[in-house]
C-alpha positions in Angstrom: 132.1 157.2 123.9 128.9 156.1 125.7 127.3 155.1 122.4 126.9 151.3 121.8 128.0 150.1 118.4 127.7 146.5 117.4 128.5 145.2 113.9 126.9 142.1 112.4 127.2 139.2 114.9 128.6 141.5 117.6 127.2 142.0 121.1 126.8 139.8 124.1 126.3 136.3 122.8 124.1 134.3 125.2 124.1 131.1 123.2 124.2 129.9 119.5 120.9 131.7 118.8 120.8 134.9 120.8 123.0 138.0 120.6 122.2 141.0 122.9 122.5 144.3 121.1 121.5 146.6 124.0 120.3 146.2 127.5 119.0 149.3 129.2 116.1 150.0 131.5 114.3 151.8 128.7 114.6 148.9 126.2 116.5 145.8 125.3 117.1 144.4 121.8 118.5 141.1 120.9 119.1 139.5 117.5 117.8 135.9 117.3 118.8 133.4 114.6 116.8 130.1 114.8 116.7 126.9 112.8 113.7 125.2 111.3 113.1 123.2 114.5 112.7 126.3 116.7 109.3 126.1 118.4 109.4 129.3 120.3 107.6 130.2 123.6 104.1 129.2 124.4 101.2 131.6 125.0 102.2 134.3 127.4 101.7 138.0 128.1 103.6 141.0 129.7 101.9 143.3 132.1 104.3 146.2 131.9 106.1 146.2 128.6 105.8 146.0 124.8 107.2 143.0 123.1 108.1 143.9 119.5 109.7 142.1 116.6 111.2 142.9 113.2 111.8 139.9 110.8 115.1 140.1 109.0 115.1 136.6 107.3 112.7 133.7 107.0 109.2 133.6 108.4 107.8 133.8 111.9 104.3 132.5 112.7 102.7 134.6 115.5 99.6 133.8 117.5 98.2 137.1 118.9 95.2 136.5 121.1 93.4 133.9 119.0 94.6 135.2 115.6 97.4 133.6 113.6 99.7 135.9 111.6 102.6 134.9 109.3 105.4 137.5 109.2 108.0 137.5 106.5 111.1 139.6 106.0 110.5 143.3 106.5 107.5 142.7 108.8 107.3 144.2 112.2 104.9 143.2 115.0 104.4 145.2 118.3 102.4 143.5 121.0 101.1 145.8 123.7 101.0 144.9 127.4 98.3 142.5 128.4 98.0 140.8 125.0 98.6 137.0 124.9 101.0 136.0 122.2 103.2 133.2 121.1 105.5 132.7 118.1 107.6 130.0 116.3 109.6 129.6 113.1 107.2 128.9 110.3 110.0 127.3 108.2 111.0 125.7 106.0 114.5 127.2 106.7 116.1 129.3 109.3 114.7 132.6 110.5 116.4 135.7 111.9 114.6 138.6 113.8 115.1 141.4 116.2 113.2 141.2 119.5 112.6 144.5 121.3 111.3 144.7 124.9 110.4 148.2 126.0 111.0 148.8 128.8 113.4 145.9 129.4 111.8 144.7 132.7 114.7 142.4 133.3 114.1 140.4 130.1 117.7 139.9 129.2 118.5 138.7 132.7 115.7 136.3 132.4 117.3 134.8 129.3 120.6 134.5 131.1 118.9 132.7 134.0 117.2 130.3 131.6 120.4 129.5 129.9 122.1 128.9 133.2 119.4 126.4 134.0 118.2 128.3 137.1 114.8 127.7 138.7 112.9 130.9 139.3 109.6 132.7 139.1 109.4 134.2 135.6 106.8 136.7 136.7 109.7 138.5 138.4 110.7 139.4 134.8 107.1 140.2 133.6 106.6 136.9 131.9 103.1 135.5 132.6 102.3 132.2 131.0 98.8 131.0 130.1 97.5 127.6 129.1 96.3 128.4 125.6 95.8 131.4 123.2 93.1 133.7 124.4 91.8 137.2 124.6 92.1 140.2 122.3 94.1 140.0 119.0 95.5 143.5 119.4 98.9 144.2 118.0 100.5 146.6 115.5 101.4 144.6 112.4 103.3 146.3 109.5 104.5 144.5 106.4 107.2 145.9 104.0 106.2 149.5 103.2 103.3 149.5 105.7 102.7 152.2 108.3 102.2 156.0 108.5 104.5 157.3 105.7 105.9 160.8 105.4 108.1 161.5 102.4 109.8 164.1 100.3 112.2 164.0 97.4 115.2 162.7 99.5 113.7 160.7 102.4 110.8 158.6 103.5 109.9 158.0 107.2 107.5 155.3 108.0 106.1 155.0 111.6 105.6 151.3 112.0 104.4 151.3 115.6 104.1 154.0 118.3 102.8 152.8 121.6 103.9 154.9 124.6 106.7 152.6 125.4 108.4 152.6 121.9 108.4 154.4 118.6 109.5 152.0 115.8 110.3 153.7 112.5 111.9 152.9 109.2 113.8 155.6 107.2 114.9 155.4 103.6 117.2 158.2 102.5 118.6 159.3 99.1 121.7 161.3 98.2 121.2 164.9 99.2 119.3 164.1 102.4 120.7 166.7 104.8 120.8 164.4 107.8 119.9 165.5 111.3 121.7 168.2 113.2 123.4 167.3 116.5 120.8 167.1 119.3 120.1 165.4 122.6 117.2 163.4 124.0 117.0 163.8 127.8 114.7 160.9 128.4 114.9 158.5 125.4 117.3 155.9 124.1 117.7 156.6 120.3 118.7 153.4 118.5 119.4 152.4 114.9 119.7 149.2 112.9 121.1 149.5 109.3 119.2 147.5 106.7 120.8 148.7 103.5 123.6 151.2 102.5 125.6 153.0 105.2 124.5 155.2 108.0 126.9 158.0 109.0 126.4 159.2 112.6 128.3 161.5 115.0 128.1 161.1 118.7 129.9 163.3 121.2 132.0 164.5 118.3 133.1 161.1 117.1 132.1 159.6 113.8 130.5 156.2 113.3 130.1 154.6 109.8 127.6 151.8 110.0 127.2 149.1 107.4 124.2 146.8 107.0 123.6 144.7 110.1 125.1 147.3 112.4 123.3 148.3 115.5 123.8 151.6 117.3 122.2 152.8 120.6 122.6 156.4 121.9 121.8 156.8 125.6 119.8 159.7 127.0 121.8 162.9 127.4 124.3 162.1 124.5 124.7 164.6 121.7 124.4 162.9 118.4 123.5 163.6 114.8 123.1 162.0 111.4 125.4 163.0 108.5 124.3 164.1 105.0 123.5 161.1 102.8 126.0 160.4 100.0 124.2 157.2 98.8 120.9 155.5 99.3 120.4 153.9 102.8 117.6 152.3 104.8 117.5 151.8 108.5 115.3 151.2 111.5 115.0 153.8 114.3 113.8 152.9 117.8 112.9 155.6 120.4 112.2 154.3 123.9 110.1 155.5 125.3 108.1 157.2 122.5 107.8 160.4 124.6 105.7 162.0 121.8 108.5 161.5 119.2 106.0 159.9 116.7 103.8 163.0 117.1 106.9 165.2 116.4 107.5 163.2 113.2 103.8 163.7 112.2 104.0 167.4 112.9 107.1 168.1 110.6 
């Protein structure tokens, strides 16, 4: 099965902090667990990709342009290309977050090279450092429950961010939600991260039952669907690129 399924803690572990969940040209996602002494990268920007975050535990302090933002659990931040940003653990304890790069632009390989101690030009991987915070403070910030919300009796879909490179959504479903019929995306990676409950998915005829903390990535051209909900569940859904998917959700 071409689908990627990683349970809690699973994936390519780069070091004690970083676990890669998916690495594809369309996007990469890693789960990062940092202690209170984590200082994070200094001010930088990306010319050709979105740098997005979803805070799972703890608090992350972002500087976006010249604006400071404190993000707690359930908060997402999507920084578009060209916007200077930096981030660090705000403490007082550990913090855990998902970091999404869409498209990947070689970001995961950059992390590997850093960990190996190589000397290289980070602009090869679309990392452009600057001396200090500056420029526009443009990013899509969504706290718990924030975003464009579309709901009915058995499901709520919240669009948290939808730049051209990435649609980031949160779904909450109740028993009786009919799921999603098997379908194919020809040009998108369709990924999921389970927050609460269980997500039942089929891919190429095989069943996947995903508990909280499980990550699933469905490559383009792969038939997949979501099963009818038997119990409440809540999960993130990433489409990379967006390819008008957010507009489709708005239309239905």
